[in-house]
N, CA, C, O and the ligand as a Tripos MOL2 file, in Angstrom:
@<TRIPOS>MOLECULE
protein
  289   287    73     0     0
PROTEIN
NO_CHARGES

@<TRIPOS>ATOM
      1 N        -198.3390 -120.3530  160.1460 N.3       1 MET1
      2 CA       -199.1510 -121.0780  159.1170 C.3       1 MET1
      3 C        -198.3290 -121.1960  157.7980 C.2       1 MET1
      4 O        -198.6190 -122.0420  156.9520 O.2       1 MET1
      5 N        -197.3640 -120.3790  157.6590 N.am      2 SER2
      6 CA       -196.6460 -120.4090  156.3840 C.3       2 SER2
      7 C        -195.5390 -121.4540  156.5350 C.2       2 SER2
      8 O        -194.4020 -121.1390  156.8880 O.2       2 SER2
      9 N        -195.9030 -122.6910  156.2580 N.am      3 GLY3
     10 CA       -194.9760 -123.8540  156.3190 C.3       3 GLY3
     11 C        -193.9500 -123.8190  155.2480 C.2       3 GLY3
     12 O        -192.8310 -124.2750  155.4840 O.2       3 GLY3
     13 N        -194.2550 -123.2920  154.0400 N.am      4 ARG4
     14 CA       -193.3960 -123.3470  152.9240 C.3       4 ARG4
     15 C        -192.1740 -122.4520  153.1030 C.2       4 ARG4
     16 O        -192.3220 -121.2840  153.4640 O.2       4 ARG4
     17 N        -191.0950 -122.9170  152.8860 N.am      5 GLU5
     18 CA       -189.8500 -122.0350  152.9360 C.3       5 GLU5
     19 C        -189.5770 -121.5020  151.5440 C.2       5 GLU5
     20 O        -190.0560 -122.0530  150.5520 O.2       5 GLU5
     21 N        -188.8280 -120.4600  151.4770 N.am      6 LYS6
     22 CA       -188.4860 -119.8800  150.1430 C.3       6 LYS6
     23 C        -187.1150 -120.0450  149.7480 C.2       6 LYS6
     24 O        -186.2410 -120.1550  150.6080 O.2       6 LYS6
     25 N        -186.8290 -120.0740  148.4160 N.am      7 CYS7
     26 CA       -185.5320 -120.1610  147.9680 C.3       7 CYS7
     27 C        -184.6730 -118.9580  148.3940 C.2       7 CYS7
     28 O        -185.1140 -117.8130  148.2960 O.2       7 CYS7
     29 N        -183.4940 -119.2140  148.8470 N.am      8 ARG8
     30 CA       -182.7030 -118.0750  149.3220 C.3       8 ARG8
     31 C        -182.0580 -117.2480  148.2730 C.2       8 ARG8
     32 O        -181.4830 -116.1960  148.5530 O.2       8 ARG8
     33 N        -182.1530 -117.7300  147.0230 N.am      9 ALA9
     34 CA       -181.5470 -116.9290  145.9620 C.3       9 ALA9
     35 C        -182.6110 -116.0760  145.2490 C.2       9 ALA9
     36 O        -182.3980 -114.8860  145.0150 O.2       9 ALA9
     37 N        -183.7260 -116.6720  144.9140 N.am     10 CYS10
     38 CA       -184.7550 -116.0650  144.0640 C.3      10 CYS10
     39 C        -186.0780 -115.8160  144.8010 C.2      10 CYS10
     40 O        -186.9120 -115.0790  144.2750 O.2      10 CYS10
     41 N        -186.3130 -116.3820  145.9710 N.am     11 GLY11
     42 CA       -187.4830 -116.1540  146.7770 C.3      11 GLY11
     43 C        -188.6640 -116.9520  146.3780 C.2      11 GLY11
     44 O        -189.7310 -116.8140  146.9770 O.2      11 GLY11
     45 N        -188.5160 -117.8260  145.3420 N.am     12 ARG12
     46 CA       -189.5840 -118.7150  144.9750 C.3      12 ARG12
     47 C        -189.8430 -119.6430  146.0360 C.2      12 ARG12
     48 O        -188.9120 -120.0900  146.7060 O.2      12 ARG12
     49 N        -191.1470 -119.9980  146.2590 N.am     13 LYS13
     50 CA       -191.5550 -120.9630  147.2550 C.3      13 LYS13
     51 C        -191.0140 -122.2870  146.9500 C.2      13 LYS13
     52 O        -191.1900 -122.7480  145.8230 O.2      13 LYS13
     53 N        -190.3500 -122.9700  147.8700 N.am     14 LEU14
     54 CA       -189.9680 -124.3650  147.7520 C.3      14 LEU14
     55 C        -191.0630 -125.2720  147.7570 C.2      14 LEU14
     56 O        -192.1460 -125.0010  148.2760 O.2      14 LEU14
     57 N        -190.7850 -126.3940  147.1620 N.am     15 ALA15
     58 CA       -191.8480 -127.4420  147.1910 C.3      15 ALA15
     59 C        -192.0000 -128.0430  148.5470 C.2      15 ALA15
     60 O        -191.0840 -127.9910  149.3680 O.2      15 ALA15
     61 N        -193.1590 -128.6200  148.7940 N.am     16 ALA16
     62 CA       -193.3650 -129.1880  150.0570 C.3      16 ALA16
     63 C        -192.3540 -130.2970  150.2840 C.2      16 ALA16
     64 O        -192.0070 -131.0350  149.3620 O.2      16 ALA16
     65 N        -191.9130 -130.4020  151.4430 N.am     17 GLN17
     66 CA       -190.8300 -131.3760  151.8150 C.3      17 GLN17
     67 C        -189.5810 -131.2270  151.0900 C.2      17 GLN17
     68 O        -188.8500 -132.2000  150.9080 O.2      17 GLN17
     69 N        -189.2780 -130.0050  150.6420 N.am     18 ALA18
     70 CA       -188.1250 -129.7020  149.9240 C.3      18 ALA18
     71 C        -186.8880 -130.0730  150.7940 C.2      18 ALA18
     72 O        -185.8880 -130.5850  150.2910 O.2      18 ALA18
     73 N        -186.9930 -129.8040  152.0740 N.am     19 LYS19
     74 CA       -185.9740 -130.0830  153.0020 C.3      19 LYS19
     75 C        -185.4550 -131.5090  152.9230 C.2      19 LYS19
     76 O        -184.2540 -131.7760  152.8930 O.2      19 LYS19
     77 N        -186.4310 -132.4060  152.8900 N.am     20 GLU20
     78 CA       -186.0020 -133.8200  152.8730 C.3      20 GLU20
     79 C        -185.8090 -134.2680  151.4380 C.2      20 GLU20
     80 O        -184.9720 -135.1510  151.2520 O.2      20 GLU20
     81 N        -186.4480 -133.7970  150.4300 N.am     21 ARG21
     82 CA       -186.4590 -134.2720  149.1380 C.3      21 ARG21
     83 C        -185.5260 -133.5320  148.1360 C.2      21 ARG21
     84 O        -185.0190 -134.1430  147.1960 O.2      21 ARG21
     85 N        -185.3260 -132.3170  148.3330 N.am     22 SER22
     86 CA       -184.5200 -131.5610  147.3160 C.3      22 SER22
     87 C        -183.0480 -131.5710  147.6370 C.2      22 SER22
     88 O        -182.6320 -131.2240  148.7420 O.2      22 SER22
     89 N        -182.3180 -131.9470  146.7210 N.am     23 PRO23
     90 CA       -180.8410 -131.8580  146.8740 C.3      23 PRO23
     91 C        -180.3160 -130.3960  146.8700 C.2      23 PRO23
     92 O        -179.1850 -130.1210  147.2690 O.2      23 PRO23
     93 N        -181.1760 -129.4890  146.4080 N.am     24 TRP24
     94 CA       -180.8260 -128.0480  146.3190 C.3      24 TRP24
     95 C        -181.1950 -127.2840  147.5580 C.2      24 TRP24
     96 O        -180.7720 -126.1420  147.7350 O.2      24 TRP24
     97 N        -181.9220 -127.8510  148.3590 N.am     25 TYR25
     98 CA       -182.3700 -127.1440  149.5960 C.3      25 TYR25
     99 C        -181.1640 -126.4110  150.2950 C.2      25 TYR25
    100 O        -180.0890 -126.9980  150.4280 O.2      25 TYR25
    101 N        -181.3390 -125.2140  150.7100 N.am     26 PRO26
    102 CA       -182.4710 -124.3360  150.7750 C.3      26 PRO26
    103 C        -182.7660 -123.5970  149.5030 C.2      26 PRO26
    104 O        -183.4430 -122.5750  149.6080 O.2      26 PRO26
    105 N        -182.3740 -123.9500  148.3750 N.am     27 PHE27
    106 CA       -182.6660 -123.2720  147.1540 C.3      27 PHE27
    107 C        -183.6650 -124.1060  146.3250 C.2      27 PHE27
    108 O        -183.8860 -125.2940  146.5620 O.2      27 PHE27
    109 N        -184.2260 -123.4360  145.3830 N.am     28 CYS28
    110 CA       -185.2700 -124.0950  144.5440 C.3      28 CYS28
    111 C        -184.6510 -124.9500  143.4400 C.2      28 CYS28
    112 O        -185.3190 -125.8370  142.9100 O.2      28 CYS28
    113 N        -183.4930 -124.7230  143.1120 N.am     29 SER29
    114 CA       -182.8380 -125.4410  141.9560 C.3      29 SER29
    115 C        -181.3010 -125.3050  142.0000 C.2      29 SER29
    116 O        -180.7340 -124.4440  142.6730 O.2      29 SER29
    117 N        -180.7200 -126.1420  141.2990 N.am     30 GLN30
    118 CA       -179.2990 -126.1140  141.1830 C.3      30 GLN30
    119 C        -178.7330 -124.7250  140.8060 C.2      30 GLN30
    120 O        -177.7420 -124.2150  141.3290 O.2      30 GLN30
    121 N        -179.4520 -124.2080  139.8800 N.am     31 ARG31
    122 CA       -179.0840 -122.8550  139.3760 C.3      31 ARG31
    123 C        -178.9610 -121.8380  140.4630 C.2      31 ARG31
    124 O        -177.9550 -121.1390  140.5810 O.2      31 ARG31
    125 N        -180.0570 -121.7560  141.3020 N.am     32 CYS32
    126 CA       -180.0620 -120.8970  142.4260 C.3      32 CYS32
    127 C        -179.0380 -121.1500  143.4250 C.2      32 CYS32
    128 O        -178.5040 -120.2550  144.0800 O.2      32 CYS32
    129 N        -178.7740 -122.3980  143.5290 N.am     33 ARG33
    130 CA       -177.7110 -122.7500  144.5700 C.3      33 ARG33
    131 C        -176.3290 -122.2710  144.0800 C.2      33 ARG33
    132 O        -175.4940 -121.8370  144.8740 O.2      33 ARG33
    133 N        -176.1200 -122.3550  142.8280 N.am     34 TRP34
    134 CA       -174.8410 -121.8520  142.2220 C.3      34 TRP34
    135 C        -174.8450 -120.3370  142.1900 C.2      34 TRP34
    136 O        -173.7660 -119.7630  142.3400 O.2      34 TRP34
    137 N        -175.8840 -119.6750  142.0200 N.am     35 VAL35
    138 CA       -175.9180 -118.2850  141.9700 C.3      35 VAL35
    139 C        -175.5090 -117.7120  143.4100 C.2      35 VAL35
    140 O        -174.6980 -116.7950  143.5370 O.2      35 VAL35
    141 N        -176.1160 -118.3080  144.4210 N.am     36 ASP36
    142 CA       -175.7910 -117.9160  145.7160 C.3      36 ASP36
    143 C        -174.2720 -118.2130  146.0570 C.2      36 ASP36
    144 O        -173.5480 -117.3490  146.5520 O.2      36 ASP36
    145 N        -173.8630 -119.4230  145.7750 N.am     37 LEU37
    146 CA       -172.4710 -119.7910  146.0050 C.3      37 LEU37
    147 C        -171.6020 -118.8140  145.2410 C.2      37 LEU37
    148 O        -170.6100 -118.3130  145.7710 O.2      37 LEU37
    149 N        -171.9600 -118.5490  144.0330 N.am     38 GLY38
    150 CA       -171.0700 -117.6430  143.1370 C.3      38 GLY38
    151 C        -170.9230 -116.2830  143.7750 C.2      38 GLY38
    152 O        -169.8220 -115.7320  143.7470 O.2      38 GLY38
    153 N        -171.9520 -115.7110  144.3420 N.am     39 GLN39
    154 CA       -171.9160 -114.4760  144.9900 C.3      39 GLN39
    155 C        -170.9270 -114.4940  146.1670 C.2      39 GLN39
    156 O        -170.0460 -113.6460  146.3150 O.2      39 GLN39
    157 N        -171.1380 -115.4890  146.9580 N.am     40 TRP40
    158 CA       -170.2550 -115.7090  148.1410 C.3      40 TRP40
    159 C        -168.7950 -115.8450  147.6650 C.2      40 TRP40
    160 O        -167.9050 -115.2220  148.2440 O.2      40 TRP40
    161 N        -168.5640 -116.5750  146.7180 N.am     41 PHE41
    162 CA       -167.2690 -116.8360  146.2380 C.3      41 PHE41
    163 C        -166.5980 -115.5760  145.6600 C.2      41 PHE41
    164 O        -165.4110 -115.3260  145.8690 O.2      41 PHE41
    165 N        -167.3680 -114.8350  144.9600 N.am     42 ASP42
    166 CA       -166.9300 -113.6720  144.3440 C.3      42 ASP42
    167 C        -166.4540 -112.6210  145.3650 C.2      42 ASP42
    168 O        -165.4400 -111.9410  145.2070 O.2      42 ASP42
    169 N        -167.3160 -112.5470  146.4720 N.am     43 GLN43
    170 CA       -166.8600 -111.5670  147.5930 C.3      43 GLN43
    171 C        -165.6000 -111.9050  148.0700 C.2      43 GLN43
    172 O        -164.7240 -111.0480  148.1870 O.2      43 GLN43
    173 N        -165.4010 -113.2280  148.3940 N.am     44 LYS44
    174 CA       -164.1380 -113.7430  148.8910 C.3      44 LYS44
    175 C        -163.0210 -113.4740  147.9760 C.2      44 LYS44
    176 O        -161.9290 -113.1060  148.4080 O.2      44 LYS44
    177 N        -163.2480 -113.6400  146.7770 N.am     45 TYR45
    178 CA       -162.1490 -113.4440  145.7640 C.3      45 TYR45
    179 C        -161.7130 -112.0120  145.7250 C.2      45 TYR45
    180 O        -160.5290 -111.6890  145.6350 O.2      45 TYR45
    181 N        -162.7190 -111.1540  145.7950 N.am     46 ARG46
    182 CA       -162.3870 -109.7210  145.7320 C.3      46 ARG46
    183 C        -161.6720 -109.2930  146.9720 C.2      46 ARG46
    184 O        -160.7750 -108.4580  146.8570 O.2      46 ARG46
    185 N        -161.9760 -109.7830  148.1580 N.am     47 LEU47
    186 CA       -161.2880 -109.4290  149.3140 C.3      47 LEU47
    187 C        -159.8640 -109.9270  149.2010 C.2      47 LEU47
    188 O        -158.9580 -109.2020  149.6130 O.2      47 LEU47
    189 N        -159.6090 -111.0640  148.6930 N.am     48 ALA48
    190 CA       -158.2540 -111.6190  148.5970 C.3      48 ALA48
    191 C        -157.4820 -110.6710  147.6500 C.2      48 ALA48
    192 O        -156.3080 -110.3590  147.8480 O.2      48 ALA48
    193 N        -158.2010 -110.2470  146.6380 N.am     49 GLU49
    194 CA       -157.4720 -109.4770  145.5970 C.3      49 GLU49
    195 C        -156.9490 -108.1240  146.0590 C.2      49 GLU49
    196 O        -155.9030 -107.6320  145.6340 O.2      49 GLU49
    197 N        -157.7540 -107.5510  146.9670 N.am     50 THR50
    198 CA       -157.3230 -106.2770  147.5270 C.3      50 THR50
    199 C        -156.0050 -106.4070  148.4760 C.2      50 THR50
    200 O        -155.3420 -105.4110  148.7660 O.2      50 THR50
    201 N        -155.7200 -107.5480  148.8780 N.am     51 LYS51
    202 CA       -154.6020 -107.7490  149.7910 C.3      51 LYS51
    203 C        -153.3470 -107.5470  149.0540 C.2      51 LYS51
    204 O        -152.3520 -107.2400  149.7110 O.2      51 LYS51
    205 N        -153.2550 -107.6780  147.7650 N.am     52 GLY52
    206 CA       -151.9150 -107.5130  147.1590 C.3      52 GLY52
    207 C        -151.7820 -108.3930  145.8600 C.2      52 GLY52
    208 O        -152.5490 -109.3360  145.6650 O.2      52 GLY52
    209 N        -150.8320 -108.0700  145.0240 N.am     53 PRO53
    210 CA       -150.6900 -108.8350  143.8450 C.3      53 PRO53
    211 C        -150.2060 -110.2770  144.0140 C.2      53 PRO53
    212 O        -150.3560 -111.1020  143.1130 O.2      53 PRO53
    213 N        -149.6230 -110.5670  145.1830 N.am     54 LEU54
    214 CA       -149.1410 -111.8530  145.3460 C.3      54 LEU54
    215 C        -150.2100 -112.9210  145.8500 C.2      54 LEU54
    216 O        -149.9630 -114.1260  145.9170 O.2      54 LEU54
    217 N        -151.3810 -112.3600  146.1840 N.am     55 GLY55
    218 CA       -152.4900 -113.1860  146.6340 C.3      55 GLY55
    219 C        -152.3960 -113.5050  148.0630 C.2      55 GLY55
    220 O        -151.6140 -112.9130  148.8070 O.2      55 GLY55
    221 N        -153.2480 -114.5080  148.4830 N.am     56 VAL56
    222 CA       -153.3120 -114.7280  149.9220 C.3      56 VAL56
    223 C        -152.1340 -115.7350  150.2730 C.2      56 VAL56
    224 O        -151.8410 -116.6990  149.5650 O.2      56 VAL56
    225 N        -151.5280 -115.4070  151.3960 N.am     57 PRO57
    226 CA       -150.4530 -116.3310  151.9290 C.3      57 PRO57
    227 C        -151.0770 -117.6270  152.4440 C.2      57 PRO57
    228 O        -152.2520 -117.6530  152.8100 O.2      57 PRO57
    229 N        -150.2930 -118.6930  152.4690 N.am     58 GLU58
    230 CA       -150.6910 -120.0000  152.7470 C.3      58 GLU58
    231 C        -151.4440 -119.9980  154.0690 C.2      58 GLU58
    232 O        -152.5240 -120.5850  154.1290 O.2      58 GLU58
    233 N        -150.9700 -119.4080  155.0730 N.am     59 GLY59
    234 CA       -151.6370 -119.4210  156.3890 C.3      59 GLY59
    235 C        -152.9980 -118.7980  156.3610 C.2      59 GLY59
    236 O        -153.8940 -119.2520  157.0730 O.2      59 GLY59
    237 N        -153.1820 -117.8070  155.5920 N.am     60 ASP60
    238 CA       -154.4010 -117.1150  155.4180 C.3      60 ASP60
    239 C        -155.4500 -118.0290  154.7910 C.2      60 ASP60
    240 O        -156.6140 -118.0550  155.1900 O.2      60 ASP60
    241 N        -154.9700 -118.7990  153.7610 N.am     61 LYS61
    242 CA       -155.9670 -119.6500  153.1210 C.3      61 LYS61
    243 C        -156.4420 -120.6430  154.1430 C.2      61 LYS61
    244 O        -157.6460 -120.8970  154.1460 O.2      61 LYS61
    245 N        -155.6850 -121.2180  154.9810 N.am     62 ASN62
    246 CA       -156.1530 -122.2250  155.9430 C.3      62 ASN62
    247 C        -157.1640 -121.5850  156.8860 C.2      62 ASN62
    248 O        -158.1800 -122.1900  157.2260 O.2      62 ASN62
    249 N        -156.8770 -120.3670  157.3010 N.am     63 ARG63
    250 CA       -157.7450 -119.6370  158.1300 C.3      63 ARG63
    251 C        -159.1850 -119.4380  157.5330 C.2      63 ARG63
    252 O        -160.2100 -119.5980  158.1970 O.2      63 ARG63
    253 N        -159.1550 -119.0970  156.2990 N.am     64 ALA64
    254 CA       -160.3680 -118.8690  155.4840 C.3      64 ALA64
    255 C        -161.2320 -120.1260  155.4910 C.2      64 ALA64
    256 O        -162.4490 -120.0820  155.6660 O.2      64 ALA64
    257 N        -160.5280 -121.2700  155.2900 N.am     65 ASN65
    258 CA       -161.2600 -122.5750  155.2340 C.3      65 ASN65
    259 C        -161.9360 -122.8250  156.5360 C.2      65 ASN65
    260 O        -163.0890 -123.2510  156.5910 O.2      65 ASN65
    261 N        -161.1540 -122.5360  157.6650 N.am     66 GLY66
    262 CA       -161.7020 -122.7580  159.0170 C.3      66 GLY66
    263 C        -162.9420 -121.9230  159.1800 C.2      66 GLY66
    264 O        -163.9540 -122.4220  159.6730 O.2      66 GLY66
    265 N        -162.9000 -120.6440  158.7740 N.am     67 ASP67
    266 CA       -163.9890 -119.7430  158.8960 C.3      67 ASP67
    267 C        -165.2940 -120.3900  158.3030 C.2      67 ASP67
    268 O        -166.3810 -120.3740  158.8800 O.2      67 ASP67
    269 N        -165.0470 -120.9660  157.0690 N.am     68 LYS68
    270 CA       -166.1930 -121.4850  156.3170 C.3      68 LYS68
    271 C        -166.9090 -122.5650  157.1220 C.2      68 LYS68
    272 O        -168.1290 -122.5450  157.2810 O.2      68 LYS68
    273 N        -166.1370 -123.4780  157.6070 N.am     69 SER69
    274 CA       -166.8390 -124.6180  158.3630 C.3      69 SER69
    275 C        -167.4570 -124.1740  159.6340 C.2      69 SER69
    276 O        -168.4470 -124.7530  160.0810 O.2      69 SER69
    277 N        -166.8570 -123.0780  160.2820 N.am     70 GLU70
    278 CA       -167.3490 -122.6380  161.5690 C.3      70 GLU70
    279 C        -168.8390 -121.9590  161.2510 C.2      70 GLU70
    280 O        -169.7880 -122.0760  162.0260 O.2      70 GLU70
    281 N        -168.8890 -121.3150  160.1380 N.am     71 ARG71
    282 CA       -170.1410 -120.5650  159.8770 C.3      71 ARG71
    283 C        -171.2930 -121.4920  159.8260 C.2      71 ARG71
    284 O        -172.3310 -121.2540  160.4430 O.2      71 ARG71
    285 N        -171.1120 -122.6080  159.0550 N.am     72 LYS72
    286 CA       -172.2770 -123.4830  158.8370 C.3      72 LYS72
    287 C        -172.6890 -124.2540  160.0060 C.2      72 LYS72
    288 O        -173.6520 -125.0170  159.9340 O.2      72 LYS72
    289 ZN       -184.5330 -120.1120  143.3230 Zn       73 ZN73
@<TRIPOS>BOND
     1     1     2 1
     2     2     3 1
     3     3     4 2
     4     3     5 am
     5     5     6 1
     6     6     7 1
     7     7     8 2
     8     7     9 am
     9     9    10 1
    10    10    11 1
    11    11    12 2
    12    11    13 am
    13    13    14 1
    14    14    15 1
    15    15    16 2
    16    15    17 am
    17    17    18 1
    18    18    19 1
    19    19    20 2
    20    19    21 am
    21    21    22 1
    22    22    23 1
    23    23    24 2
    24    23    25 am
    25    25    26 1
    26    26    27 1
    27    27    28 2
    28    27    29 am
    29    29    30 1
    30    30    31 1
    31    31    32 2
    32    31    33 am
    33    33    34 1
    34    34    35 1
    35    35    36 2
    36    35    37 am
    37    37    38 1
    38    38    39 1
    39    39    40 2
    40    39    41 am
    41    41    42 1
    42    42    43 1
    43    43    44 2
    44    43    45 am
    45    45    46 1
    46    46    47 1
    47    47    48 2
    48    47    49 am
    49    49    50 1
    50    50    51 1
    51    51    52 2
    52    51    53 am
    53    53    54 1
    54    54    55 1
    55    55    56 2
    56    55    57 am
    57    57    58 1
    58    58    59 1
    59    59    60 2
    60    59    61 am
    61    61    62 1
    62    62    63 1
    63    63    64 2
    64    63    65 am
    65    65    66 1
    66    66    67 1
    67    67    68 2
    68    67    69 am
    69    69    70 1
    70    70    71 1
    71    71    72 2
    72    71    73 am
    73    73    74 1
    74    74    75 1
    75    75    76 2
    76    75    77 am
    77    77    78 1
    78    78    79 1
    79    79    80 2
    80    79    81 am
    81    81    82 1
    82    82    83 1
    83    83    84 2
    84    83    85 am
    85    85    86 1
    86    86    87 1
    87    87    88 2
    88    87    89 am
    89    89    90 1
    90    90    91 1
    91    91    92 2
    92    91    93 am
    93    93    94 1
    94    94    95 1
    95    95    96 2
    96    95    97 am
    97    97    98 1
    98    98    99 1
    99    99   100 2
   100    99   101 am
   101   101   102 1
   102   102   103 1
   103   103   104 2
   104   103   105 am
   105   105   106 1
   106   106   107 1
   107   107   108 2
   108   107   109 am
   109   109   110 1
   110   110   111 1
   111   111   112 2
   112   111   113 am
   113   113   114 1
   114   114   115 1
   115   115   116 2
   116   115   117 am
   117   117   118 1
   118   118   119 1
   119   119   120 2
   120   119   121 am
   121   121   122 1
   122   122   123 1
   123   123   124 2
   124   123   125 am
   125   125   126 1
   126   126   127 1
   127   127   128 2
   128   127   129 am
   129   129   130 1
   130   130   131 1
   131   131   132 2
   132   131   133 am
   133   133   134 1
   134   134   135 1
   135   135   136 2
   136   135   137 am
   137   137   138 1
   138   138   139 1
   139   139   140 2
   140   139   141 am
   141   141   142 1
   142   142   143 1
   143   143   144 2
   144   143   145 am
   145   145   146 1
   146   146   147 1
   147   147   148 2
   148   147   149 am
   149   149   150 1
   150   150   151 1
   151   151   152 2
   152   151   153 am
   153   153   154 1
   154   154   155 1
   155   155   156 2
   156   155   157 am
   157   157   158 1
   158   158   159 1
   159   159   160 2
   160   159   161 am
   161   161   162 1
   162   162   163 1
   163   163   164 2
   164   163   165 am
   165   165   166 1
   166   166   167 1
   167   167   168 2
   168   167   169 am
   169   169   170 1
   170   170   171 1
   171   171   172 2
   172   171   173 am
   173   173   174 1
   174   174   175 1
   175   175   176 2
   176   175   177 am
   177   177   178 1
   178   178   179 1
   179   179   180 2
   180   179   181 am
   181   181   182 1
   182   182   183 1
   183   183   184 2
   184   183   185 am
   185   185   186 1
   186   186   187 1
   187   187   188 2
   188   187   189 am
   189   189   190 1
   190   190   191 1
   191   191   192 2
   192   191   193 am
   193   193   194 1
   194   194   195 1
   195   195   196 2
   196   195   197 am
   197   197   198 1
   198   198   199 1
   199   199   200 2
   200   199   201 am
   201   201   202 1
   202   202   203 1
   203   203   204 2
   204   203   205 am
   205   205   206 1
   206   206   207 1
   207   207   208 2
   208   207   209 am
   209   209   210 1
   210   210   211 1
   211   211   212 2
   212   211   213 am
   213   213   214 1
   214   214   215 1
   215   215   216 2
   216   215   217 am
   217   217   218 1
   218   218   219 1
   219   219   220 2
   220   219   221 am
   221   221   222 1
   222   222   223 1
   223   223   224 2
   224   223   225 am
   225   225   226 1
   226   226   227 1
   227   227   228 2
   228   227   229 am
   229   229   230 1
   230   230   231 1
   231   231   232 2
   232   231   233 am
   233   233   234 1
   234   234   235 1
   235   235   236 2
   236   235   237 am
   237   237   238 1
   238   238   239 1
   239   239   240 2
   240   239   241 am
   241   241   242 1
   242   242   243 1
   243   243   244 2
   244   243   245 am
   245   245   246 1
   246   246   247 1
   247   247   248 2
   248   247   249 am
   249   249   250 1
   250   250   251 1
   251   251   252 2
   252   251   253 am
   253   253   254 1
   254   254   255 1
   255   255   256 2
   256   255   257 am
   257   257   258 1
   258   258   259 1
   259   259   260 2
   260   259   261 am
   261   261   262 1
   262   262   263 1
   263   263   264 2
   264   263   265 am
   265   265   266 1
   266   266   267 1
   267   267   268 2
   268   267   269 am
   269   269   270 1
   270   270   271 1
   271   271   272 2
   272   271   273 am
   273   273   274 1
   274   274   275 1
   275   275   276 2
   276   275   277 am
   277   277   278 1
   278   278   279 1
   279   279   280 2
   280   279   281 am
   281   281   282 1
   282   282   283 1
   283   283   284 2
   284   283   285 am
   285   285   286 1
   286   286   287 1
   287   287   288 2
@<TRIPOS>SUBSTRUCTURE
     1 MET1         2 RESIDUE 1 A MET
     2 SER2         6 RESIDUE 1 A SER
     3 GLY3        10 RESIDUE 1 A GLY
     4 ARG4        14 RESIDUE 1 A ARG
     5 GLU5        18 RESIDUE 1 A GLU
     6 LYS6        22 RESIDUE 1 A LYS
     7 CYS7        26 RESIDUE 1 A CYS
     8 ARG8        30 RESIDUE 1 A ARG
     9 ALA9        34 RESIDUE 1 A ALA
    10 CYS10       38 RESIDUE 1 A CYS
    11 GLY11       42 RESIDUE 1 A GLY
    12 ARG12       46 RESIDUE 1 A ARG
    13 LYS13       50 RESIDUE 1 A LYS
    14 LEU14       54 RESIDUE 1 A LEU
    15 ALA15       58 RESIDUE 1 A ALA
    16 ALA16       62 RESIDUE 1 A ALA
    17 GLN17       66 RESIDUE 1 A GLN
    18 ALA18       70 RESIDUE 1 A ALA
    19 LYS19       74 RESIDUE 1 A LYS
    20 GLU20       78 RESIDUE 1 A GLU
    21 ARG21       82 RESIDUE 1 A ARG
    22 SER22       86 RESIDUE 1 A SER
    23 PRO23       90 RESIDUE 1 A PRO
    24 TRP24       94 RESIDUE 1 A TRP
    25 TYR25       98 RESIDUE 1 A TYR
    26 PRO26      102 RESIDUE 1 A PRO
    27 PHE27      106 RESIDUE 1 A PHE
    28 CYS28      110 RESIDUE 1 A CYS
    29 SER29      114 RESIDUE 1 A SER
    30 GLN30      118 RESIDUE 1 A GLN
    31 ARG31      122 RESIDUE 1 A ARG
    32 CYS32      126 RESIDUE 1 A CYS
    33 ARG33      130 RESIDUE 1 A ARG
    34 TRP34      134 RESIDUE 1 A TRP
    35 VAL35      138 RESIDUE 1 A VAL
    36 ASP36      142 RESIDUE 1 A ASP
    37 LEU37      146 RESIDUE 1 A LEU
    38 GLY38      150 RESIDUE 1 A GLY
    39 GLN39      154 RESIDUE 1 A GLN
    40 TRP40      158 RESIDUE 1 A TRP
    41 PHE41      162 RESIDUE 1 A PHE
    42 ASP42      166 RESIDUE 1 A ASP
    43 GLN43      170 RESIDUE 1 A GLN
    44 LYS44      174 RESIDUE 1 A LYS
    45 TYR45      178 RESIDUE 1 A TYR
    46 ARG46      182 RESIDUE 1 A ARG
    47 LEU47      186 RESIDUE 1 A LEU
    48 ALA48      190 RESIDUE 1 A ALA
    49 GLU49      194 RESIDUE 1 A GLU
    50 THR50      198 RESIDUE 1 A THR
    51 LYS51      202 RESIDUE 1 A LYS
    52 GLY52      206 RESIDUE 1 A GLY
    53 PRO53      210 RESIDUE 1 A PRO
    54 LEU54      214 RESIDUE 1 A LEU
    55 GLY55      218 RESIDUE 1 A GLY
    56 VAL56      222 RESIDUE 1 A VAL
    57 PRO57      226 RESIDUE 1 A PRO
    58 GLU58      230 RESIDUE 1 A GLU
    59 GLY59      234 RESIDUE 1 A GLY
    60 ASP60      238 RESIDUE 1 A ASP
    61 LYS61      242 RESIDUE 1 A LYS
    62 ASN62      246 RESIDUE 1 A ASN
    63 ARG63      250 RESIDUE 1 A ARG
    64 ALA64      254 RESIDUE 1 A ALA
    65 ASN65      258 RESIDUE 1 A ASN
    66 GLY66      262 RESIDUE 1 A GLY
    67 ASP67      266 RESIDUE 1 A ASP
    68 LYS68      270 RESIDUE 1 A LYS
    69 SER69      274 RESIDUE 1 A SER
    70 GLU70      278 RESIDUE 1 A GLU
    71 ARG71      282 RESIDUE 1 A ARG
    72 LYS72      286 RESIDUE 1 A LYS
    73 ZN73       289 GROUP 0 **** ****
């Protein structure tokens, strides 16, 4: 019976038909969308940072991008 979905960042209920009408789906707003994205990005950045002062090698970067598209 609970048709309404919730924002993945703040848990607020999404508007009816948010899936079709909201550009921020599955979030309630642009802000929440960026919050979630920011957390994800931050984790990635920290992982890369622990690898060493020189950063991520070129091959690793490509692999990371592949990971991203596979997950969605
Ligand atoms: Zn939200």
